[in-house]
C-alpha positions as CSV (number, residue, x, y, z in Angstrom):
1,M,-29.7,24.1,22.6
2,I,-29.6,26.0,19.4
3,K,-32.8,26.0,17.4
4,N,-34.0,22.9,19.3
5,K,-30.8,21.0,18.5
6,R,-29.0,19.4,21.5
7,I,-25.3,20.4,21.5
8,S,-22.4,18.5,23.1
9,V,-18.8,19.5,23.4
10,V,-16.0,16.8,23.4
11,I,-12.8,17.9,25.0
12,P,-9.8,15.5,24.9
13,V,-7.1,16.5,27.4
14,H,-3.5,15.6,27.9
15,N,-1.0,17.8,29.8
16,V,-3.6,20.5,30.6
17,G,-4.0,20.5,34.3
18,K,-5.7,23.2,36.5
19,S,-6.2,25.6,33.6
20,I,-9.1,23.3,32.4
21,L,-11.3,24.9,35.1
22,E,-11.1,28.4,33.6
23,F,-11.7,26.9,30.1
24,L,-14.8,24.9,31.2
25,N,-16.3,28.1,32.6
26,K,-16.1,29.6,29.1
27,I,-18.3,27.0,27.5
28,P,-21.6,28.7,26.5
29,D,-24.8,27.9,28.3
30,Y,-26.5,26.6,25.2
31,V,-24.2,23.6,25.3
32,D,-26.2,20.7,26.8
33,L,-23.4,18.3,27.7
34,I,-19.7,18.5,28.0
35,F,-17.6,15.3,27.6
36,L,-14.2,15.7,29.1
37,I,-11.9,12.8,28.0
38,D,-8.9,12.5,30.3
39,D,-6.5,10.6,28.0
40,K,-4.3,9.3,30.8
41,C,-3.2,12.8,31.5
42,P,-0.1,13.0,33.8
43,L,-1.5,16.2,35.3
44,K,-4.7,14.5,36.3
45,T,-6.9,17.0,34.5
46,G,-10.0,14.9,34.8
47,E,-9.7,14.6,38.6
48,T,-9.1,18.3,38.9
49,A,-12.3,19.0,37.0
50,K,-14.3,16.5,39.0
51,E,-13.3,18.0,42.3
52,N,-13.6,21.7,41.4
53,F,-16.1,22.2,38.6
54,P,-19.6,23.1,40.1
55,N,-21.9,21.8,37.4
56,L,-21.2,18.0,37.2
57,E,-24.7,17.3,35.8
58,K,-23.6,19.0,32.5
59,L,-20.0,17.8,32.7
60,K,-19.3,14.1,32.0
61,I,-15.7,13.0,32.8
62,I,-14.3,9.9,31.2
63,M,-10.9,8.6,32.5
64,N,-9.0,6.5,30.0
65,E,-7.0,3.7,31.6
66,K,-4.3,4.1,28.9
67,N,-3.4,6.9,26.5
68,L,-5.3,6.4,23.2
69,G,-4.2,9.4,21.4
70,V,-6.2,12.5,20.6
71,G,-8.3,10.7,17.9
72,G,-9.0,7.8,20.2
73,A,-10.1,10.1,23.0
74,V,-12.4,12.1,20.6
75,K,-14.0,8.9,19.3
76,I,-15.0,8.0,22.9
77,G,-16.6,11.4,23.3
78,Y,-18.4,11.0,19.9
79,Q,-19.8,7.6,21.0
80,E,-21.0,9.0,24.3
81,S,-22.7,11.9,22.5
82,L,-24.5,9.5,20.2
83,N,-25.6,7.5,23.3
84,N,-27.1,10.6,24.8
85,N,-29.1,11.6,21.7
86,I,-27.0,14.7,20.9
87,D,-27.8,16.3,17.5
88,I,-24.6,18.2,17.0
89,I,-21.2,17.3,18.4
90,V,-18.4,19.9,18.7
91,K,-14.8,18.9,19.3
92,I,-12.5,21.5,20.9
93,D,-9.1,21.2,22.6
94,G,-8.8,22.0,26.3
95,D,-5.6,24.0,26.1
96,D,-7.4,27.3,25.8
97,Q,-6.1,28.0,22.3
98,M,-9.6,27.9,20.8
99,N,-12.4,30.2,21.8
100,P,-15.5,28.4,23.1
101,N,-17.6,31.5,22.2
102,E,-17.1,30.6,18.6
103,I,-18.8,27.2,18.9
104,E,-22.0,28.6,17.4
105,K,-20.0,29.7,14.3
106,L,-19.4,25.9,13.7
107,V,-22.9,24.9,14.6
108,F,-25.0,27.2,12.3
109,P,-23.7,25.8,9.0
110,L,-24.9,22.4,10.2
111,L,-28.4,23.8,10.6
112,E,-28.4,24.5,6.9
113,N,-27.0,22.0,4.3
114,Y,-23.6,21.1,5.7
115,D,-22.7,17.8,7.5
116,Y,-19.3,18.7,9.0
117,C,-17.8,22.1,9.9
118,K,-14.2,22.8,10.8
119,G,-12.2,25.8,11.9
120,N,-9.7,27.5,9.7
121,R,-7.0,29.6,11.4
122,F,-5.8,31.3,8.2
123,I,-8.9,32.8,6.6
124,D,-8.2,36.5,6.3
125,K,-5.1,36.1,8.4
126,N,-1.6,37.0,7.2
127,E,0.1,36.1,10.5
128,I,-0.8,34.4,13.8
129,E,1.0,35.5,16.9
130,N,3.5,33.0,18.4
131,Y,2.6,30.4,15.7
132,P,5.7,28.2,15.3
133,K,7.3,28.7,11.8
134,A,7.9,25.0,11.3
135,R,4.2,24.2,11.9
136,F,3.1,27.1,9.6
137,Y,5.1,25.9,6.6
138,G,4.4,22.3,7.4
139,N,0.7,23.0,7.5
140,I,0.8,24.5,4.0
141,F,2.4,21.3,2.6
142,L,0.1,19.0,4.7
143,S,-2.9,21.0,3.4
144,F,-1.9,20.2,-0.2
145,M,-1.4,16.5,0.7
146,T,-4.8,16.4,2.4
147,K,-6.5,17.9,-0.7
148,L,-5.1,15.0,-2.6
149,S,-6.0,12.4,-0.1
150,T,-9.5,13.7,0.7
151,G,-10.7,15.3,-2.5
152,Y,-11.9,18.4,-0.7
153,W,-9.9,20.9,-2.8
154,D,-11.6,23.9,-1.2
155,I,-10.7,23.0,2.4
156,F,-7.6,24.3,4.1
157,D,-6.0,23.9,7.5
158,P,-6.9,20.2,7.7
159,I,-5.3,19.6,11.1
160,N,-7.4,22.2,12.9
161,G,-9.1,20.4,15.8
162,F,-12.0,22.8,16.2
163,T,-14.9,20.9,14.5
164,A,-18.6,20.2,14.6
165,I,-20.5,17.3,13.1
166,K,-24.1,16.3,12.7
167,R,-25.4,13.2,14.5
168,E,-26.7,11.6,11.2
169,C,-23.3,12.2,9.6
170,L,-21.4,10.7,12.5
171,M,-23.6,7.6,12.7
172,N,-22.8,7.0,9.0
173,L,-19.1,6.8,9.6
174,D,-17.1,3.7,10.8
175,L,-15.1,5.2,13.6
176,N,-12.9,2.1,13.9
177,N,-11.5,2.9,10.5
178,I,-10.4,6.4,11.5
179,D,-7.0,7.2,12.9
180,N,-6.5,7.4,16.7
181,G,-3.5,9.8,16.6
182,Y,-2.9,13.4,15.4
183,Y,-3.9,12.3,11.9
184,F,-7.5,12.0,13.2
185,E,-8.9,15.3,11.7
186,S,-7.4,14.6,8.2
187,D,-8.6,11.0,8.3
188,M,-12.1,12.3,9.2
189,L,-12.1,14.4,6.0
190,H,-11.0,11.3,4.0
191,N,-13.9,9.2,5.3
192,L,-16.4,12.1,5.0
193,Y,-15.5,12.4,1.3
194,L,-16.1,8.7,0.7
195,K,-19.6,9.2,2.1
196,K,-20.1,12.3,0.0
197,N,-20.6,14.7,3.0
198,K,-20.5,18.4,2.6
199,V,-17.8,20.2,4.6
200,K,-17.4,23.9,5.4
201,D,-14.4,25.9,6.5
202,V,-15.1,28.6,9.1
203,A,-12.8,31.3,10.2
204,V,-11.8,30.9,13.9
205,E,-9.4,32.7,16.3
206,I,-6.5,30.6,17.7
207,K,-4.2,31.7,20.5
208,Y,-0.7,30.4,20.9
209,F,1.4,30.7,24.1
210,K,5.1,30.9,24.0
211,N,5.8,28.5,26.8
212,Q,2.9,26.1,26.2
213,I,3.7,22.3,26.3
214,Q,3.6,20.8,22.8
215,N,2.4,17.2,22.8
216,M,3.1,16.7,19.1
217,N,6.5,15.8,17.8
218,V,6.5,17.9,14.5
219,I,9.2,16.0,12.7
220,K,7.9,12.5,13.6
221,E,4.3,13.5,12.7
222,A,5.4,15.1,9.4
223,F,6.6,11.7,8.2
224,N,3.5,10.0,9.6
225,F,1.1,12.5,7.9
226,F,3.0,12.1,4.6
227,F,2.8,8.3,4.6
228,K,-0.9,8.2,5.7
229,N,-1.9,10.9,3.2
230,T,-0.3,8.9,0.4
231,L,-2.1,5.7,1.4
232,R,-5.4,7.5,1.7
233,F,-4.9,9.2,-1.7
234,L,-4.3,5.8,-3.4
235,K,-7.3,4.3,-1.6
236,R,-9.5,7.2,-2.7
237,I,-8.4,7.0,-6.3
238,K,-9.0,3.2,-6.4
239,L,-12.5,3.4,-4.8
240,I,-13.7,6.4,-6.8
241,Y,-12.1,6.0,-10.2
242,L,-11.0,2.4,-10.7
243,N,-13.4,0.1,-8.8
244,N,-16.4,-1.1,-10.8
245,N,-16.7,2.2,-12.6
246,F,-15.0,3.9,-15.6
247,T,-15.7,7.6,-15.8
248,L,-14.1,10.5,-17.7
249,G,-11.8,11.0,-14.7
250,S,-10.9,7.3,-14.9
251,F,-10.0,7.7,-18.6
252,F,-7.6,10.6,-18.0
253,L,-6.1,8.9,-15.0
254,T,-5.4,5.8,-17.1
255,V,-3.9,8.0,-19.9
256,F,-1.7,9.7,-17.3
257,L,-0.5,6.4,-15.9
258,I,0.2,4.8,-19.3
259,S,2.0,7.9,-20.7
260,G,3.9,8.3,-17.4
261,V,5.2,4.7,-17.5
262,F,6.0,5.0,-21.2
263,T,7.8,8.3,-20.7
264,C,9.9,6.9,-17.9
265,L,10.8,3.6,-19.7
266,Y,11.1,4.7,-23.3
267,G,12.4,8.3,-22.7
268,G,14.6,7.3,-19.8
269,Y,16.2,4.4,-21.6
270,N,17.0,6.5,-24.7
271,Y,18.3,9.3,-22.5
272,F,20.9,7.1,-20.9
273,Y,21.6,5.1,-24.0
274,F,22.4,8.0,-26.3
275,G,23.9,10.0,-23.4
276,N,26.5,7.3,-22.7
277,K,27.4,7.3,-26.4
278,N,27.7,11.1,-26.4
279,I,25.5,11.4,-29.5
280,F,22.2,13.1,-30.1
281,A,19.1,11.0,-30.1
282,P,17.3,10.7,-33.4
283,T,14.6,13.3,-34.0
284,G,11.8,10.6,-33.8
285,V,13.0,9.4,-30.4
286,V,13.0,13.0,-29.0
287,L,9.6,13.7,-30.6
288,I,7.9,10.6,-29.2
289,S,9.4,11.2,-25.7
290,S,8.3,14.8,-25.7
291,I,4.8,14.0,-26.9
292,S,4.5,11.3,-24.3
293,L,5.7,13.7,-21.5
294,L,3.3,16.4,-22.7
295,L,0.4,14.0,-22.7
296,M,1.3,12.9,-19.2
297,F,1.1,16.4,-17.8
298,I,-2.0,17.4,-19.8
299,S,-3.9,14.2,-18.7
300,L,-2.9,14.8,-15.1
301,M,-4.1,18.4,-15.2
302,I,-7.4,17.4,-16.7
303,F,-7.8,14.6,-14.1
304,L,-7.2,17.0,-11.2
305,I,-9.8,19.4,-12.7
306,I,-12.3,16.6,-12.9
307,D,-11.5,15.5,-9.4
308,N,-12.2,19.0,-8.1
309,F,-15.6,18.9,-9.8
310,N,-16.3,15.7,-8.0
311,N,-15.8,17.5,-4.7
312,P,-19.0,16.9,-2.6
313,N,-19.0,20.6,-1.7
314,N,-19.7,21.4,-5.4
315,K,-22.9,19.3,-5.4
């Protein structure tokens, strides 16, 4: 316990193996329960832990009959934590990249006024040893996409899997609507925003090993993340700004859409029409197209500023 709050740790494992034993021994004593979710691991991580870990009263091992994906495995651990009346649920990967001694760094903000806390690998970091370049630059792009899809403009490193959540916050979420795959952490943020939960980024240390097995196909997941972030962004905009409500943000979003469509149709048509004739467009046509284009960009910028103000973390 920490300040009379029962703490659980959820560890989804796939392709971990015997190294899980050393990792489990690093879990701090203040953790009340450990839920190890063997997601149909080919290295039989769950069986290894069951046969060799001494404290099976604290360790609860769940063997998935089929691979559910990291999100699906975590949701099982979440539900088991709720069933055991846990107050704060921490999710951490079992590949020893994350430091269990930093669990309390994620827990303490939840004892104040935050609902969800997540690790951030890049706070005060210029470079992370052995971190794949493709994932580094991909994470920058995905972070921007996630800011759009979730509305948490102050949150970075959205795919970081070192997280903690309050029991009350978790109970308020519909886990069935949250992604089962690698998009799980980003989708959690999207759903937390819709419930107006406060989220905090915390600096954590992450280790990367040169020869470590990577379960995630970076190229495949890049398209997957882009597609799902786009859908979540459209859903968020519809629910917050267009459904049964018309706010100042809704106004500038509408102006942006109208001016954008007008610019594309009117300006685009005249561009090709006069371009094909090799003549200059009339001054009025150029002026109207320019004003429409300027209005589109200004209204978009104002909308994004308003959207940032609506960030639950600003409340």
